[in-house]
C-alpha positions in Angstrom: -131.0 -63.0 -75.3 -127.4 -62.3 -76.4 -125.8 -59.2 -75.0 -122.3 -57.8 -74.6 -121.0 -57.5 -71.1 -121.5 -53.7 -71.2 -125.1 -54.1 -72.3 -125.6 -56.8 -69.6 -124.4 -54.4 -66.9 -127.0 -51.8 -67.9 -129.7 -54.4 -68.3 -128.9 -55.7 -64.8 -129.3 -52.2 -63.4 -132.7 -51.9 -65.0 -133.6 -55.3 -63.5 -132.8 -53.8 -60.1 -135.1 -50.8 -60.7 -132.2 -48.4 -61.2 -133.0 -45.3 -63.2 -130.2 -42.9 -62.3 -126.4 -43.3 -62.5 -123.7 -40.8 -61.5 -120.4 -41.2 -63.2 -117.5 -40.3 -65.4 -116.2 -42.1 -68.6 -112.7 -43.1 -69.4 -110.6 -45.6 -71.3 -111.4 -48.7 -69.3 -115.2 -48.2 -69.1 -115.6 -46.8 -72.6 -117.5 -49.9 -73.8 -119.9 -49.4 -71.0 -120.5 -45.8 -72.0 -120.9 -46.8 -75.6 -123.7 -49.1 -74.6 -125.2 -46.4 -72.4 -125.8 -44.4 -75.6 -128.5 -46.8 -76.5 -130.0 -46.9 -73.0 -130.5 -43.2 -72.5 -134.3 -43.6 -72.6 -134.2 -46.0 -69.6 -131.2 -44.8 -67.6 -130.4 -41.2 -66.7 -126.7 -40.6 -66.5 -125.4 -37.6 -64.5 -122.0 -36.5 -65.6 -120.2 -35.2 -62.6 -117.0 -33.3 -62.8 -115.0 -35.5 -60.4 -115.5 -39.1 -59.4 -115.7 -38.2 -55.7 -118.7 -36.1 -56.7 -120.3 -39.2 -58.2 -120.1 -41.2 -54.9 -121.4 -38.3 -52.8 -124.2 -37.6 -55.3 -125.1 -41.4 -55.2 -125.1 -41.1 -51.4 -127.5 -38.2 -51.4 -129.7 -40.1 -53.8 -129.6 -43.2 -51.6 -130.3 -41.3 -48.4 -133.5 -39.8 -49.8 -134.8 -42.8 -51.7 -133.6 -45.7 -49.5 -132.4 -47.4 -52.7 -128.8 -48.0 -53.6 -127.1 -45.2 -55.4 -125.1 -46.2 -58.4 -121.9 -44.7 -59.8 -119.5 -45.5 -62.6 -115.8 -44.7 -62.9 -112.9 -45.8 -65.1 -109.8 -47.6 -63.9 -106.8 -46.1 -62.2 -107.4 -42.5 -61.0 -111.1 -42.8 -61.8 -111.5 -45.7 -59.5 -109.2 -44.3 -56.7 -111.2 -41.0 -56.8 -114.2 -43.0 -55.6 -112.4 -44.2 -52.4 -113.4 -41.3 -50.1 -117.0 -41.5 -51.0 -117.0 -45.3 -50.6 -115.4 -45.0 -47.2 -118.0 -42.3 -46.3 -120.9 -44.6 -47.3 -119.4 -47.5 -45.3 -119.1 -45.4 -42.1 -122.7 -44.0 -42.5 -124.4 -47.2 -43.7 -125.4 -45.9 -47.1 -126.1 -48.5 -49.9 -124.0 -47.9 -53.0 -123.2 -50.0 -56.0 -119.9 -48.7 -57.6 -118.9 -50.0 -61.0 -115.4 -49.5 -62.1 -113.7 -50.3 -65.5 -110.5 -52.2 -65.4 -107.8 -53.1 -67.9 -108.3 -56.3 -70.0 -107.9 -59.6 -68.1 -104.6 -60.6 -69.8 -103.0 -57.3 -68.6 -103.9 -57.7 -65.0 -100.8 -57.5 -62.8 -98.6 -56.0 -65.5 -98.8 -52.4 -64.4 -100.7 -51.5 -67.5 -101.8 -48.0 -68.2 -104.2 -46.9 -65.5 -104.2 -50.2 -63.8 -104.8 -50.2 -60.0 -105.8 -52.9 -57.7 -109.1 -51.3 -56.7 -110.3 -54.6 -55.2 -107.4 -54.6 -52.8 -107.8 -50.9 -52.1 -111.5 -51.0 -51.3 -111.7 -54.3 -49.4 -111.6 -52.6 -46.0 -114.2 -50.0 -47.0 -116.8 -52.1 -48.7 -119.3 -54.7 -47.6 -118.2 -56.8 -50.6 -116.3 -56.3 -53.8 -115.6 -58.5 -56.8 -113.6 -58.4 -60.1 -115.4 -59.7 -63.2 -113.1 -61.0 -65.9 -115.7 -62.9 -68.0 -119.0 -61.4 -69.2 -121.0 -64.5 -68.2 -120.4 -63.6 -64.5 -122.2 -60.2 -64.8 -125.8 -61.2 -64.0 -125.1 -63.2 -60.9 -122.5 -60.8 -59.5 -124.8 -57.8 -60.0 -127.7 -59.6 -58.3 -125.5 -60.5 -55.4 -124.1 -56.9 -55.2 -127.6 -55.3 -54.9 -128.6 -57.9 -52.3 -125.6 -57.2 -50.2 -125.7 -53.4 -50.5 -129.3 -53.3 -49.2 -129.6 -56.3 -46.8 -129.0 -56.0 -43.1 -126.9 -52.9 -42.3 -126.7 -51.1 -45.7 -123.4 -50.2 -47.2 -121.3 -49.9 -50.4 -120.2 -52.7 -52.8 -117.8 -52.4 -55.7 -117.7 -54.3 -58.9 -114.6 -54.1 -61.1 -115.2 -55.2 -64.7 -112.3 -55.8 -67.1 -112.4 -54.3 -70.5 -112.6 -57.6 -72.3 -115.6 -58.7 -70.2 -117.4 -55.5 -71.3 -116.9 -56.5 -75.0 -117.7 -60.2 -74.7 -121.0 -61.5 -76.1 -123.0 -64.1 -74.1 -126.5 -65.5 -73.4 -127.9 -63.1 -70.8 -130.3 -64.3 -68.1 -131.0 -62.4 -64.9 -132.3 -63.7 -61.7 -132.9 -60.8 -59.2 -133.4 -62.9 -56.1 -130.2 -64.8 -55.4 -129.7 -67.0 -52.4 -126.8 -65.7 -50.2 -127.2 -67.7 -47.0 -124.8 -65.5 -45.0 -126.9 -62.4 -45.7 -130.5 -63.6 -45.9 -130.4 -65.9 -43.0 -132.9 -64.5 -40.5 -132.3 -64.9 -36.8 -135.7 -65.2 -35.0 -136.5 -62.3 -32.7 -135.2 -63.0 -29.2 -138.4 -62.8 -27.2 -136.4 -63.2 -23.9 -134.4 -60.0 -24.7 -137.6 -58.2 -25.6 -139.2 -59.2 -22.3 -136.1 -58.0 -20.4 -136.1 -54.7 -22.3 -139.8 -54.2 -21.5 -139.3 -54.9 -17.9 -136.6 -52.3 -17.6 -138.6 -49.7 -19.5 -141.7 -50.3 -17.4 -139.7 -50.0 -14.1 -137.7 -47.0 -15.1 -138.1 -43.7 -13.3 -135.8 -41.8 -15.6 -136.0 -43.6 -19.0 -134.3 -42.1 -22.0 -134.2 -42.9 -25.7 -131.2 -42.2 -27.9 -132.1 -42.5 -31.6 -129.8 -43.1 -34.5 -129.7 -43.6 -38.2 -131.1 -47.1 -38.0 -134.6 -45.7 -37.3 -134.6 -43.8 -40.6 -133.1 -46.8 -42.5 -135.8 -49.1 -41.3 -138.5 -46.5 -41.6 -139.5 -46.9 -37.9 -140.4 -43.2 -37.2 -144.0 -44.0 -36.5 -143.2 -46.8 -34.1 -140.6 -44.7 -32.4 -143.1 -41.8 -31.7 -145.7 -44.2 -30.5 -143.3 -45.6 -27.9 -142.2 -42.1 -26.9 -145.8 -41.0 -26.4 -147.1 -44.2 -24.8 -144.4 -44.3 -22.1 -143.7 -40.6 -22.0 -140.0 -41.0 -22.7 -137.8 -38.1 -23.7 -135.9 -38.8 -26.9 -132.6 -37.4 -28.2 -131.0 -38.1 -31.6 -127.5 -38.7 -32.9 -126.3 -36.6 -35.8 -127.6 -39.1 -38.3 -130.8 -39.6 -36.2 -131.8 -36.1 -36.9 -135.2 -35.8 -38.7 -136.4 -39.1 -37.4 -138.4 -37.1 -34.9 -140.0 -33.8 -35.7 -138.0 -31.1 -34.0 -141.1 -29.6 -32.5 -142.3 -32.8 -30.9 -142.9 -32.2 -27.1 -140.8 -35.2 -26.2 -137.9 -34.4 -28.4 -135.0 -33.0 -26.3 -132.3 -32.4 -28.9 -129.0 -33.9 -30.1 -126.4 -35.8 -28.2 -122.7 -35.6 -28.9 -119.7 -33.4 -28.8 -121.5 -30.4 -30.2 -125.0 -31.4 -29.2 -127.5 -29.9 -26.7 -126.7 -29.5 -23.0 -129.6 -31.5 -21.6 -129.4 -34.6 -23.7 -125.7 -34.9 -22.9 -125.6 -34.0 -19.2 -128.7 -36.0 -18.3 -127.4 -39.1 -19.9 -125.6 -39.6 -16.7 -128.8 -39.3 -14.6 -130.9 -41.7 -16.6 -131.7 -45.1 -15.0 -132.7 -46.8 -18.3 -131.3 -45.9 -21.7 -132.8 -47.4 -24.9 -130.4 -46.9 -27.8 -132.0 -47.6 -31.1 -130.0 -47.9 -34.4 -127.0 -46.1 -33.1 -123.4 -47.3 -32.5 -122.2 -45.4 -29.4 -119.6 -43.5 -31.4 -116.9 -41.7 -29.4 -118.4 -38.4 -30.4 -121.6 -39.4 -28.6 -120.2 -41.1 -25.5 -117.2 -38.9 -24.6 -115.0 -40.6 -21.9 -116.4 -44.1 -21.8 -115.5 -44.7 -18.2 -117.9 -41.9 -17.2 -120.7 -42.7 -19.6 -124.2 -43.5 -18.2 -122.9 -44.9 -14.9 -126.4 -45.2 -13.4 -128.2 -46.6 -16.4 -129.2 -50.0 -17.5 -128.8 -49.9 -21.3 -130.9 -51.6 -23.9 -129.2 -51.6 -27.3 -131.2 -52.3 -30.5 -129.1 -52.7 -33.7 -129.3 -54.8 -36.8 -125.5 -55.2 -36.9 -124.3 -57.8 -34.3 -120.8 -56.4 -34.4 -122.0 -53.1 -32.9 -123.6 -54.9 -29.8 -121.3 -54.8 -26.8 -118.5 -53.2 -28.9 -118.0 -49.7 -27.4 -120.4 -49.8 -24.4 -121.3 -52.8 -22.3 -125.1 -53.1 -22.3 -127.6 -55.0 -20.2 -129.9 -56.1 -23.0 -128.7 -56.5 -26.6 -131.3 -56.9 -29.3 -130.0 -57.8 -32.8 -132.8 -56.6 -35.0 -133.8 -53.8 -37.2 -135.4 -50.9 -35.4 -138.9 -51.3 -36.9 -139.2 -54.9 -36.0 -137.9 -54.5 -32.5 -140.1 -51.5 -31.7 -143.2 -53.3 -33.0 -142.4 -56.1 -30.6 -141.9 -53.7 -27.6 -144.9 -51.5 -28.1 -147.8 -53.8 -27.0 -145.9 -54.7 -23.8 -144.8 -51.3 -22.7 -147.0 -49.6 -20.1 -148.5 -46.1 -20.3 -146.6 -43.9 -18.0 -145.8 -40.3 -17.1 -142.4 -39.0 -16.1 -143.1 -35.3 -15.6 -140.4 -34.7 -13.1 -137.8 -36.3 -15.3 -139.0 -34.4 -18.4 -138.8 -31.1 -16.5 -135.1 -31.7 -16.0 -134.6 -31.4 -19.7 -136.6 -28.1 -19.7 -134.3 -26.7 -17.0 -131.2 -27.6 -19.0 -132.6 -26.1 -22.1 -133.2 -22.8 -20.3 -129.6 -22.8 -19.1 -128.4 -23.4 -22.6 -130.6 -20.7 -24.0 -129.4 -18.2 -21.4 -125.7 -18.9 -22.3 -126.5 -18.5 -26.0 -128.2 -15.1 -25.3 -125.1 -14.1 -23.3 -122.8 -15.0 -26.2 -125.1 -13.2 -28.7 -124.8 -10.0 -26.8 -121.1 -9.8 -27.8 -121.9 -10.1 -31.5 -121.7 -7.4 -34.1 -124.1 -6.6 -36.9 -122.6 -9.4 -38.9 -124.9 -12.5 -39.0 -123.8 -15.6 -37.2 -124.2 -19.1 -38.5 -126.9 -19.6 -35.9 -128.7 -16.6 -37.4 -128.5 -18.0 -40.9 -129.8 -21.5 -40.0 -132.6 -20.2 -37.8 -133.7 -17.7 -40.6 -133.6 -20.5 -43.2 -135.7 -22.7 -40.9 -138.3 -20.0 -40.4 -138.3 -19.2 -44.2 -138.8 -22.8 -45.2 -140.9 -23.8 -42.1 -138.7 -26.9 -41.7 -140.1 -28.4 -45.0 -136.8 -28.6 -47.0 -134.1 -31.2 -47.4 -131.0 -29.8 -45.9 -127.6 -31.2 -47.0 -124.8 -30.0 -44.7 -121.1 -30.1 -45.3 -118.6 -30.7 -42.4 -117.4 -28.4 -39.8 -119.0 -25.6 -37.8 -121.6 -25.1 -40.6 -122.6 -28.7 -40.1 -123.1 -28.4 -36.4 -125.0 -25.2 -36.6 -127.2 -26.7 -39.3 -127.8 -29.8 -37.2 -128.7 -27.8 -34.1 -130.8 -24.9 -35.4 -132.9 -26.1 -38.3 -136.3 -27.4 -37.3 -136.7 -30.7 -39.2 -140.2 -31.8 -39.9 -139.9 -34.8 -42.2 -137.8 -38.0 -42.2 -134.6 -38.1 -44.2 -134.5 -34.3 -44.5 -131.1 -33.9 -43.0 -128.2 -35.4 -44.9 -124.5 -35.1 -44.0 -121.2 -36.9 -43.7 -121.1 -38.3 -40.1 -118.6 -41.0 -39.4 -115.9 -40.0 -41.9 -116.5 -36.2 -41.6 -115.9 -35.5 -45.3 -115.5 -31.9 -46.3 -116.8 -31.2 -49.8 -119.7 -33.5 -49.3 -122.6 -31.1 -49.4 -122.6 -29.8 -53.0 -122.5 -33.2 -54.8 -124.7 -34.9 -52.2 -127.3 -32.2 -52.8 -127.3 -33.1 -56.5 -128.3 -36.7 -55.7 -130.9 -35.5 -53.1 -132.5 -33.1 -55.6 -132.7 -35.7 -58.3 -134.3 -38.2 -55.8 -136.8 -35.6 -54.7 -137.4 -33.2 -57.6 -140.5 -31.6 -56.0 -138.8 -30.8 -52.6 -136.6 -27.8 -51.9 -133.0 -28.8 -51.4 -130.4 -26.6 -49.7 -126.7 -27.3 -49.6 -125.0 -25.6 -46.6 -121.2 -25.2 -46.6 -118.4 -23.1 -45.3 -115.9 -21.3 -47.4 -113.4 -24.1 -46.8 -115.7 -27.1 -47.7 -117.3 -25.5 -50.7 -113.9 -25.2 -52.5 -113.3 -29.0 -52.2 -115.9 -30.0 -54.8 -116.8 -26.6 -56.2 -116.6 -28.0 -59.8 -119.9 -29.7 -59.2 -121.6 -26.3 -59.8 -121.2 -27.3 -63.4 -123.2 -30.5 -62.8 -126.0 -28.5 -61.1 -126.2 -26.2 -64.1 -126.0 -28.9 -66.7 -128.8 -30.9 -65.1 -130.8 -27.6 -64.5 -131.3 -28.5 -60.8 -132.9 -25.8 -58.7 -130.6 -26.4 -55.7 -130.0 -23.5 -53.4 -126.5 -23.2 -52.0 -125.7 -21.2 -48.9 -122.0 -20.6 -48.2 -121.2 -19.2 -44.7 -117.9 -17.5 -45.1 -115.7 -16.6 -42.1 -112.3 -16.7 -43.6 -111.3 -19.7 -41.6 -111.4 -23.4 -41.5 -113.9 -22.8 -38.7 -114.0 -26.0 -36.7 -110.3 -26.4 -36.6 -109.9 -22.8 -35.7 -112.3 -23.2 -32.8 -110.2 -26.0 -31.4 -107.0 -24.0 -31.9 -108.6 -21.1 -30.1 -109.8 -23.1 -27.1 -107.0 -25.7 -26.7 -104.0 -24.5 -28.6 -103.7 -20.9 -27.3 -105.1 -19.3 -30.5 -102.2 -20.5 -32.6 -104.1 -20.4 -35.8 -101.8 -22.6 -37.9 -103.0 -23.0 -41.5 -106.6 -22.2 -40.7 -107.0 -18.7 -42.1 -108.3 -19.3 -45.7 -108.9 -17.2 -48.7 -110.8 -18.1 -51.8 -112.2 -16.8 -55.0 -115.0 -14.3 -55.3 -117.9 -16.8 -55.1 -120.3 -14.5 -56.9 -118.0 -14.4 -59.9 -117.5 -18.1 -59.7 -121.2 -18.7 -59.7 -121.6 -16.2 -62.6 -118.9 -18.1 -64.5 -121.0 -21.3 -64.2 -124.2 -19.4 -65.2 -125.7 -19.4 -61.7 -127.5 -16.6 -60.0 -125.7 -15.4 -56.8 -125.8 -12.8 -54.1 -123.9 -11.8 -50.9 -125.2 -10.8 -47.5 -122.9 -8.9 -45.0 -125.4 -7.6 -42.5 -127.9 -9.4 -40.3 -130.7 -7.1 -41.1 -130.5 -8.1 -44.8 -130.5 -11.9 -44.1 -134.2 -12.6 -44.1 -134.9 -10.8 -47.3 -131.9 -12.4 -49.1 -133.1 -15.8 -48.1 -136.6 -15.0 -49.4 -135.3 -13.8 -52.7 -133.1 -16.9 -53.1 -136.0 -19.2 -52.2 -138.4 -17.5 -54.7 -135.8 -17.8 -57.5 -136.9 -20.8 -59.7 -133.4 -22.0 -60.7 -130.2 -22.7 -58.8 -128.9 -20.0 -56.6 -125.7 -19.4 -54.5 -126.0 -17.1 -51.5 -122.8 -16.2 -49.7 -123.2 -15.0 -46.2 -120.3 -13.2 -44.5 -120.5 -14.4 -40.9 -118.7 -13.5 -37.8 -115.1 -14.7 -38.0 -114.5 -16.2 -34.6 -118.0 -17.3 -33.6 -118.0 -20.8 -32.0 -120.5 -23.6 -31.7 -121.5 -24.3 -28.1 -122.2 -26.3 -26.0 -119.3 -28.5 -26.7 -117.7 -31.6 -25.1 -113.9 -31.2 -25.0 -111.9 -34.2 -26.2 -111.5 -36.7 -23.4 -114.3 -35.2 -21.3 -117.4 -36.9 -20.1 -120.9 -36.1 -21.3 -121.6 -34.1 -18.2 -118.6 -31.9 -18.8 -120.2 -29.8 -21.6 -118.8 -26.3 -22.0 -121.2 -23.4 -22.5 -118.6 -20.8 -23.4 -114.9 -20.2 -24.0 
C-alpha cells in the first residue's frame, strides 16, 4: 500500500505493538502529527509539557511493561531536550525508541532554523541512531530500531526523520523480524563456566547473592528465589534490583551501596563466594575497589560482555541473561543450610536498628522521610508502584518501603536525574492503570519538571504525589554537613506554595506538618479517586544512614554523623 513517510512511521509503530506515544509537536515533525490525527483510534498520544518529560514518561512505561517506550520531538531544542532522558535510559538499560523531526534533507548542514546534529549529539548515549532522508527507508529502519532497543541489554535508540521524508509517498511493506547478525547472534551457554560456578556455590561456607536490574529485565525472579531457598543463600539487591525479591522474604537482607543497609555492605568483605547477577559493580556499590570482597571468589552473570571483568576482576564470568543462567545453575546446586552465616546479617540488622532508634530520639514532632515512607508502606501494604526522584527522598524510599511485586520500584539510578519522578509516574500509571502509583520527590526535584502536573490532569491519571519538603537540596546538604563543615553553599531552597500550584492545575492537595497527622493524611490521599498532591514538611537536617563516605570501603559504613 502507498503511504506517506509520516503515515509509515505510525504504521510501523503499530506493527511493533505500540499503542502509546509520549511527545510534543513542532515545525519539523508537523507532518507526523498531522498523520497522527487519523491514527488516534489506534495510537494514544500523551502531550507532555516538556520533551524531557516525554523521555522519562516513556522510561516509566518501559520499566513497567518491559516494552520499548516511544517518544516524539521536533528538531532543534525539541530534540536536544530529549538528551537527558536518553542518557538516563542508556545508563539504566531502559528500551526507548525516540523519533525526532529534522529539517528537509536539502537544508542539512546549512544551519537552517532549528537544525541540530542530533545524530552526533546522541551517538554516545544511544545503542544505535540513524537519520532517515528518504521515506522508503522507514520500514527497515524502524524494524531495526525496535530489535536493537530490546535485544540483549536494553537501551535507547533514536531515529531522526527529515521533513521531506515525512511527506514523500512510497509503497509501504513492513517486515518486523529483521536479521541483524551483530545483535541476534546467540553465543551458546558456556557449560564449563556454569560447572565452575556451581562448584564454587556448593563448596561455599559464606555464599552471598547480589542482585541487579538484569533479574527484573529477564523476568528471572522465580528462578532467583528458587536458588536462594535451595542453597539457603542470603541475597541483597542494588538500587535497580529492588522489588526483584519481596522485602519480607526471610533470605532478603537489604540493599548494597553507598546508602544501603549495614549488613549487606559490611558482610560483602566476609563472604567467600559472591554471585553477582545482572549488576555492573557500579562505584556506588563497591566503594574503594582495592578493599572490595577480598576473601570472595566472584561469579558474575551479565548479558553484556563489556561489563564482565570491567570494574571487578571475577573468577567466573558468565555472559548470559539472568533467567537462562539461573535455569542452568538450579539443577546442579545442592541443598544447603548456612545458619551461622545468615545470623551474621541478623546481628548487623540489629546494630543498624539500634543506631536508627538512637537518631530518632533526637527528632521533633515533625515527620522524617523515614516516617513518611514507612507509613506509606503500611498504608499500601507494599502493593503500589513507587516512582522515586533523586536525592535523600530516593534513598529513604528505597530503604523503607516494603516492595512486594517485581518492577514496583522505579527511579533514575546511573545518571541520578532530578525531576524524574513526576513524568516517569505518568508512564508507569498508563502502563498499569489498575495499580496505585505514587511519585515521591523532594522540594528540589519536584520543581524540575513540575509542569507535568498539567499532563497528569489532562490525562485524568489518579497518580498520588508525595513531596517531602525540608527547604534544602537534601542530599547535597547532607554531604556539605558531613564533609564540608556545614558550609551550605546554594543548598537552601525556596519554592512556591505547592498547594496553590496544585490548585492552579486543578489538583487536590493537602499539607502535613506533624507526625501525628501523617497516617490519616496518607489514608485520605489514598482514598481520593483522582490525582492528589500531599506535601509533607519534614525535618530539615535529617540524614540518610548508614552511608559509605566517598573513597571508603564497604566495611567503613557510618551509622551517624
